[in-house]
N, C-alpha and C positions, 0 to 999 in steps of 0.2 A: 505456486508458480515462481514467484520472485523471492529470492533469499531476503531475510529481514534486513541484512546490511546493505542490500542493493535495491530495496523497495523505494520507488519514487514517492514523494509526498502526496502526489495526486492519487496514487493507488491506495495509500493509507487513508486518505480522506474519503474515498469511495467506499472502502470497507467499513469505515466508521459510520457512514450514512446508511449503508446497507445493513 
């Protein structure tokens, strides 16, 4: 959904937890 260069830190954290 979000491009790697534009991915917010919150989304990255959620994906890491998930």
